[in-house]
C-alpha positions in Angstrom: 49.8 -17.4 -5.9 47.1 -18.8 -8.2 45.2 -16.2 -10.2 41.5 -16.7 -10.9 41.0 -17.0 -14.7 37.2 -16.6 -14.6 36.1 -13.9 -17.0 32.7 -12.2 -16.5 30.4 -10.6 -19.0 27.7 -8.5 -17.4 24.2 -8.4 -19.0 21.6 -6.2 -17.4 18.3 -4.5 -18.0 18.9 -2.0 -15.3 19.8 1.5 -16.6 20.7 3.2 -13.3 24.2 4.5 -12.8 24.6 2.7 -9.4 24.0 -0.7 -11.0 26.5 0.0 -13.7 29.1 1.1 -11.2 28.6 -2.0 -9.2 29.0 -4.2 -12.3 32.1 -2.3 -13.5 33.7 -2.8 -10.0 34.3 -6.5 -10.8 36.2 -5.6 -14.0 34.1 -7.5 -16.5 35.3 -8.4 -20.0 32.2 -6.6 -21.4 29.1 -4.8 -20.1 25.8 -5.1 -22.1 22.5 -3.5 -21.5 19.4 -5.2 -22.9 18.6 -5.2 -25.7 22.1 -5.8 -27.0 23.8 -6.6 -30.4 24.2 -10.4 -30.8 27.4 -10.1 -32.8 29.0 -7.9 -30.2 28.0 -10.4 -27.5 29.5 -13.3 -29.4 32.7 -11.3 -29.9 32.8 -10.6 -26.2 32.4 -14.3 -25.4 35.3 -15.0 -27.8 37.5 -12.4 -26.1 36.6 -13.8 -22.6 37.6 -17.3 -23.8 40.9 -16.1 -25.3 41.8 -14.2 -22.1 41.1 -17.2 -19.9 43.5 -19.3 -22.1 46.4 -17.0 -21.5 
């Protein structure tokens, strides 16, 4: 079986709980609400890249 190595980072401006629950159902590497910290976002991208290389 081939596993999908695509990693997802969710960025949203929506604050409602339903939107967050839907986004979390796809098991993202990270979840950010706008506005977000640039350094934390860059770190999340690095984490996603590292995970996809495993």
